[in-house]
DOLUM-742452 format. One line per 4 residues: their letters; for each residue x, y, z of N, C-alpha, C. Coordinates in Angstrom, 1 decimal. Layout:
<pts>
a	X Y Z X Y Z X Y Z | ...
</pts>
This chain:
<pts>
mnlv	-36.4 -46.4 52.8 -36.0 -45.3 54.1 -34.1 -45.3 53.8 | -33.5 -43.8 54.1 -32.4 -43.8 54.4 -31.8 -43.0 55.5 | -31.1 -43.9 56.6 -31.0 -43.0 57.4 -29.6 -42.3 57.5 | -29.5 -41.0 57.9 -28.2 -40.6 57.6 -27.7 -39.7 58.6
lvew	-26.1 -39.8 59.0 -25.8 -38.4 59.8 -25.0 -37.5 59.1 | -25.3 -36.4 59.5 -24.9 -35.3 58.8 -24.1 -34.3 59.8 | -22.8 -34.1 59.2 -21.7 -32.9 60.3 -22.1 -32.2 59.7 | -22.0 -31.1 60.3 -22.1 -29.0 59.7 -22.1 -28.3 60.4
tdss	-21.6 -27.1 59.9 -21.6 -25.9 60.6 -22.9 -25.4 60.2 | -23.1 -24.6 61.7 -23.6 -23.6 61.7 -23.2 -22.4 62.1 | -24.0 -21.2 62.0 -23.8 -20.1 62.3 -24.1 -19.7 64.0 | -23.6 -18.7 64.7 -24.0 -18.4 66.0 -24.3 -17.0 66.6
ayng	-24.9 -16.8 67.2 -25.3 -15.3 67.9 -25.2 -15.3 69.0 | -25.0 -14.3 69.7 -24.8 -13.9 71.5 -25.8 -12.8 71.0 | -27.0 -12.6 72.2 -27.5 -11.7 72.5 -27.2 -11.0 74.3 | -27.3 -9.7 74.5 -26.7 -9.2 75.9 -25.2 -8.9 76.2
whkf	-24.8 -8.9 77.1 -23.7 -8.5 77.5 -22.9 -10.2 77.5 | -21.7 -10.4 77.0 -20.8 -11.2 77.0 -19.4 -10.9 76.5 | -18.2 -12.1 76.7 -17.1 -11.6 76.5 -16.8 -10.9 75.0 | -15.8 -10.0 75.3 -15.7 -9.4 73.9 -14.8 -10.8 72.9
gaed	-15.1 -11.2 71.6 -14.4 -12.1 71.2 -15.4 -13.6 71.2 | -16.0 -13.9 71.6 -16.8 -15.0 72.2 -17.6 -15.2 70.6 | -18.2 -14.0 69.9 -19.4 -14.4 69.1 -18.4 -14.5 67.6 | -16.9 -14.9 67.7 -16.1 -15.1 66.7 -15.6 -16.6 66.7
cvtq	-17.0 -17.3 66.6 -16.9 -18.9 66.2 -18.1 -19.4 65.7 | -18.4 -20.7 65.2 -19.2 -21.0 64.6 -19.5 -22.2 65.3 | -20.6 -23.0 65.1 -20.9 -24.0 65.7 -20.5 -25.1 65.2 | -20.1 -26.6 65.4 -20.2 -27.7 64.8 -21.2 -28.8 65.1
cvti	-21.7 -28.8 64.3 -23.1 -29.7 64.7 -23.3 -31.2 63.9 | -24.0 -32.3 64.4 -24.0 -33.6 63.7 -25.7 -33.7 64.3 | -26.0 -34.1 63.1 -27.3 -34.5 62.9 -27.7 -35.7 62.4 | -28.7 -36.7 63.2 -29.3 -38.1 62.6 -30.4 -37.8 62.2
gilr	-30.9 -38.6 61.2 -32.7 -38.5 60.9 -32.7 -39.5 59.3 | -33.7 -39.7 59.3 -34.3 -39.7 57.9 -34.4 -39.1 56.4 | -33.7 -39.0 55.6 -33.1 -38.2 54.9 -35.0 -38.4 53.8 | -35.2 -37.2 53.7 -36.5 -36.9 53.4 -36.5 -36.3 51.8
hedk	-35.9 -35.3 51.8 -35.4 -34.4 50.0 -34.0 -33.9 50.5 | -33.6 -34.2 49.2 -32.1 -33.3 48.9 -32.2 -33.0 47.2 | -31.8 -31.6 47.3 -31.1 -30.9 46.1 -30.0 -30.2 46.0 | -29.9 -29.4 45.1 -28.6 -28.7 44.9 -28.2 -28.1 46.0
eqiv	-29.3 -27.3 46.7 -29.0 -26.1 47.8 -29.2 -26.5 49.6 | -30.0 -27.6 49.5 -30.4 -28.3 50.7 -30.5 -30.1 50.7 | -30.5 -30.5 52.0 -31.2 -31.6 52.4 -31.8 -31.6 53.2 | -32.8 -32.3 53.4 -34.1 -32.4 54.7 -34.2 -33.6 55.1
ltpc	-34.1 -33.5 56.2 -34.0 -34.4 57.6 -35.1 -34.4 58.6 | -35.8 -36.0 59.1 -37.0 -36.1 60.0 -36.8 -37.3 60.7 | -36.8 -36.6 62.1 -36.4 -38.1 62.8 -37.9 -39.2 62.8 | -38.6 -38.6 62.2 -40.2 -39.6 62.7 -41.0 -39.4 61.5
isdf	-41.2 -40.6 60.6 -42.3 -40.7 59.7 -43.4 -42.0 60.2 | -44.6 -41.6 60.3 -45.8 -42.2 60.4 -46.3 -43.1 59.1 | -47.0 -44.3 59.4 -47.4 -45.1 58.5 -48.4 -44.4 57.7 | -48.7 -43.3 58.0 -49.7 -42.7 57.0 -48.8 -41.5 56.2
gnvs	-47.5 -41.3 56.1 -46.9 -40.6 55.9 -46.3 -39.3 56.0 | -46.9 -38.9 57.4 -46.5 -37.7 58.4 -45.0 -37.8 58.6 | -44.8 -36.7 58.7 -43.6 -36.2 59.4 -43.1 -35.5 60.3 | -42.4 -35.1 61.3 -42.3 -34.7 62.8 -41.1 -33.9 62.4
dtha	-41.2 -32.7 62.9 -39.9 -31.9 63.3 -38.6 -31.9 61.6 | -39.3 -31.8 60.6 -38.4 -31.7 59.9 -37.1 -30.7 59.9 | -36.1 -31.0 59.4 -35.1 -30.2 59.6 -34.1 -29.8 58.4 | -33.8 -29.2 57.5 -33.1 -28.2 56.1 -31.8 -27.8 56.5
ipkg	-31.0 -28.4 56.1 -29.6 -28.0 56.4 -28.7 -27.3 54.5 | -28.7 -26.2 55.0 -28.1 -25.8 53.6 -26.9 -26.6 53.1 | -26.6 -27.0 52.0 -25.6 -27.8 51.2 -24.4 -27.1 51.7 | -24.2 -25.9 51.7 -22.7 -24.8 51.7 -22.5 -24.8 53.3
cikr	-23.4 -25.6 54.2 -22.5 -25.7 55.7 -22.6 -27.2 56.5 | -22.8 -28.3 55.0 -22.2 -29.8 55.1 -21.0 -29.9 55.2 | -20.5 -30.4 56.1 -18.9 -30.8 55.7 -18.9 -32.4 55.4 | -19.9 -33.5 55.8 -19.8 -34.7 55.4 -21.1 -35.2 56.1
vrkl	-21.4 -36.3 54.8 -23.2 -37.0 55.3 -22.4 -38.3 54.7 | -23.1 -39.2 56.1 -22.6 -40.7 55.9 -23.9 -41.0 56.3 | -24.1 -42.6 55.4 -25.2 -43.2 55.0 -25.3 -44.6 56.7 | -26.4 -44.2 57.3 -26.0 -45.3 58.2 -27.1 -46.6 57.8
kvks	-26.5 -48.1 58.3 -27.1 -49.2 58.0 -28.4 -49.3 59.4 | -29.4 -49.7 58.4 -30.4 -49.7 59.7 -30.9 -51.8 59.5 | -30.8 -52.1 61.0 -31.0 -53.7 60.4 -32.7 -54.1 60.7 | -32.8 -54.7 59.9 -34.6 -55.3 59.2 -35.1 -55.9 60.3
grqn	-36.6 -56.1 60.5 -36.5 -57.2 61.3 -36.6 -56.6 62.8 | -37.6 -57.2 63.8 -37.2 -56.8 65.3 -37.0 -57.6 66.0 | -36.1 -57.3 67.2 -35.6 -57.9 67.5 -36.2 -58.0 69.1 | -36.4 -58.8 70.2 -36.9 -58.7 71.2 -35.9 -59.1 72.4
</pts>
């Protein structure tokens, strides 16, 4: 299992009345998840995998938006 932290830039949009110029920015994001898939166009993360192989809340991030990916260390074994 590869747990990763992804720093990426997302687009932003505003609906309705707002201060002029407020739409001239993008959003800086950080996502942590289990790396499920990676190819030349995207990486796909999920926060939860069951022992049956089911996943929850899949998140695909385009490679062009990614600034940095860091692999996180996971301690093995249970601690009480």
